[in-house]
C-alpha positions in Angstrom: 3.7 13.5 26.8 2.5 17.1 26.9 -1.2 18.0 26.2 -2.2 19.4 22.8 -1.7 23.2 22.5 -5.5 23.5 22.0 -8.3 21.1 22.6 -11.8 22.0 21.6 -14.9 20.2 22.9 -18.7 20.8 23.2 -20.2 23.8 21.2 -16.7 25.2 20.6 -15.7 21.9 18.9 -18.8 22.0 16.6 -18.1 25.5 15.4 -14.3 24.9 15.0 -15.0 21.8 13.0 -17.5 23.7 10.7 -15.0 26.6 10.2 -12.2 24.2 9.4 -13.8 21.8 7.1 -17.1 23.3 6.0 -18.7 20.0 7.2 -21.1 19.8 10.1 -20.2 17.6 13.1 -23.0 15.1 12.2 -21.0 14.1 9.1 -18.2 13.0 11.3 -20.5 11.3 13.8 -22.2 9.4 11.1 -18.9 8.3 9.7 -17.8 7.0 13.1 -21.1 5.2 13.5 -20.7 3.5 10.2 -17.4 2.1 11.4 -19.0 0.9 14.7 -21.9 -0.8 12.8 -19.7 -2.6 10.2 -17.3 -3.7 12.9 -20.2 -5.2 14.9 -21.4 -7.0 11.7 -18.2 -9.1 11.6 -18.3 -12.6 13.0 -16.0 -15.5 13.8 -15.9 -16.6 10.1 -14.2 -13.4 9.1 -10.4 -13.0 9.1 -9.3 -11.8 12.6 -8.2 -8.5 11.2 -11.6 -7.7 9.6 -13.3 -5.9 12.5 -10.4 -3.4 12.7 -10.3 -3.0 8.9 -14.0 -2.3 8.7 -13.9 0.2 11.6 -11.5 2.2 9.5 -12.6 1.5 5.9 -16.2 2.6 6.3 -15.5 5.9 8.0 -12.9 6.6 5.4 -15.4 5.9 2.6 -18.1 8.0 4.2 -15.9 11.0 5.0 -14.3 11.0 1.5 -17.7 10.8 -0.1 -19.0 13.7 2.0 -15.9 15.7 1.2 -16.2 15.0 -2.5 -19.8 16.1 -2.5 -18.7 19.3 -0.9 -16.2 20.1 -3.7 -13.1 18.5 -2.3 -10.9 16.2 -4.5 -9.5 12.8 -3.6 -5.8 11.8 -3.7 -4.0 8.6 -2.7 -0.2 9.4 -2.3 1.5 6.0 -1.7 -2.0 4.6 -1.0 -2.7 7.0 1.8 -6.4 7.9 1.3 -6.7 11.7 1.5 -9.5 14.2 0.9 -8.1 17.5 -0.2 -9.7 20.9 -0.3 -7.8 23.4 -2.4 -10.2 26.1 -1.3 -9.8 25.5 2.4 -6.2 24.4 2.0 -6.5 21.3 4.1 -5.9 17.5 3.8 -7.9 15.0 5.7 -7.3 11.3 6.4 -8.7 8.7 8.8 -6.8 6.5 11.3 -7.5 4.2 14.2 -6.3 5.6 17.6 -5.6 4.2 21.0 -7.7 4.3 24.2 -6.9 8.0 24.8 -8.6 9.0 21.6 -11.5 11.4 22.2 -10.7 12.0 25.9 -10.6 15.7 26.8 -8.8 15.7 30.2 -6.3 12.9 29.8 -2.7 13.7 30.8 -1.6 11.8 27.7 -2.2 12.4 24.1 -3.6 9.8 21.7 -1.4 7.6 19.7 -2.3 6.1 16.3 -2.9 2.3 16.5 -0.7 1.5 13.5 2.5 2.8 12.0 1.7 5.5 9.4 4.6 5.4 7.0 6.7 8.0 5.1 3.9 10.1 3.6 2.3 10.9 6.9 5.7 11.5 8.4 6.3 14.1 5.7 2.9 15.5 6.4 3.7 15.9 10.1 6.9 17.7 9.2 4.9 20.1 7.0 2.4 20.6 9.8 5.2 21.8 12.1 6.6 24.1 9.3 9.8 22.2 9.3 10.6 22.9 5.6 13.8 21.0 4.6 16.8 23.2 3.7 17.6 20.9 0.8 14.3 19.5 -0.5 16.2 18.0 -3.5 17.9 15.6 -1.1 14.6 14.2 0.2 13.5 10.8 -1.0 11.8 10.8 -4.4 8.6 9.3 -3.0 8.3 12.4 -0.7 9.4 15.1 -3.2 6.7 14.1 -5.7 4.0 14.9 -3.1 5.2 18.4 -2.1 2.1 20.1 -3.6 -0.4 17.9 -1.8 1.5 17.9 1.5 1.8 21.7 1.3 -1.5 21.8 3.1 -1.9 21.0 6.8 -3.0 17.3 7.2 -5.6 16.6 9.8 -6.4 13.1 11.0 -9.9 11.8 11.8 -8.9 9.6 14.7 -11.2 6.8 15.9 -11.4 4.5 18.8 -14.1 1.9 18.5 -15.0 -1.0 20.8 -17.9 -3.4 21.1 -19.9 -0.7 23.0 -18.2 2.6 22.6 -17.1 5.2 20.0 -14.6 8.0 20.6 -13.5 10.3 17.9 -11.6 13.5 17.2 -10.3 15.5 14.2 -6.8 16.5 15.1 -3.6 18.1 13.7 -0.6 15.9 14.2 2.8 17.4 15.0 4.9 14.6 16.4 5.8 11.0 15.5 7.8 8.4 17.4 10.6 6.2 16.1 8.1 3.5 15.1 6.1 5.8 12.8 3.1 6.2 15.2 1.7 9.7 15.6 2.1 10.6 19.2 1.6 14.4 19.4 -1.1 16.9 18.3 -1.1 20.6 17.9 -4.9 20.9 18.0 -7.6 18.4 18.9 -11.3 18.8 18.0 -13.2 16.3 20.2 -16.3 14.8 18.6 -18.8 13.2 20.9 -20.4 10.1 19.3 -23.1 7.7 20.5 -23.2 4.1 19.1 -26.0 3.8 16.5 -29.3 2.3 17.6 -29.6 0.2 14.4 -26.9 -2.2 13.3 -27.3 -4.2 10.1 -28.4 -3.7 6.5 -30.7 -0.8 7.4 -27.8 1.3 8.6 -26.7 2.9 5.4 -24.9 6.2 4.7 -26.8 9.0 3.2 -24.9 9.5 -0.1 -25.5 11.8 -3.0 -26.0 11.0 -6.6 -24.0 8.2 -8.2 -21.1 10.3 -9.5 -17.7 8.6 -10.0 -15.0 11.0 -8.6 -11.8 11.6 -10.5 -9.1 10.0 -8.2 -5.4 10.4 -8.4 -3.6 7.2 -7.8 0.2 7.4 -7.1 2.2 4.2 -6.9 
């Protein structure tokens, strides 16, 4: 697997992230730390899938809340949780990644931990400018999301273990036959340290209690 066309890290990553999303790198760090803390709060009485779910759910919640406060809108095409900026013309979603996630100098590219489904497959196609010659022949569940998927879709990719967090915001451009994302045009590496506090005191800094208008597509 070839390396990404462009990988940003350090100060360059911070500026690129700010230019791309309008959000500071601390927003993404905080989101990743939320996933680490909530994963650590799971115990043997939880369903075995709970740690992985919490490590994805809480970062998704935090990032979408921060995006909404910054003027983005929320969308859920086929239940894929997106934050969408019509001003910046960008989509953002969250996914768990494999052990290569967040590594700058690996000879391999990260792979999403779970299959992503038809909507992200369509988003990856849009990311690579592969506009279908006959869009009317595409499946109906893809055609109805043409407007949303007209923007590049970036993935906040997370790898969280008992003692480590690795993260990046990256632009996918390739999927394998099992619907895992395996290639990335650009990668913005986000250095994250595990939080010092785990438990009820570790809460996200959220804005006022405003219920967003959310589009739900089934």
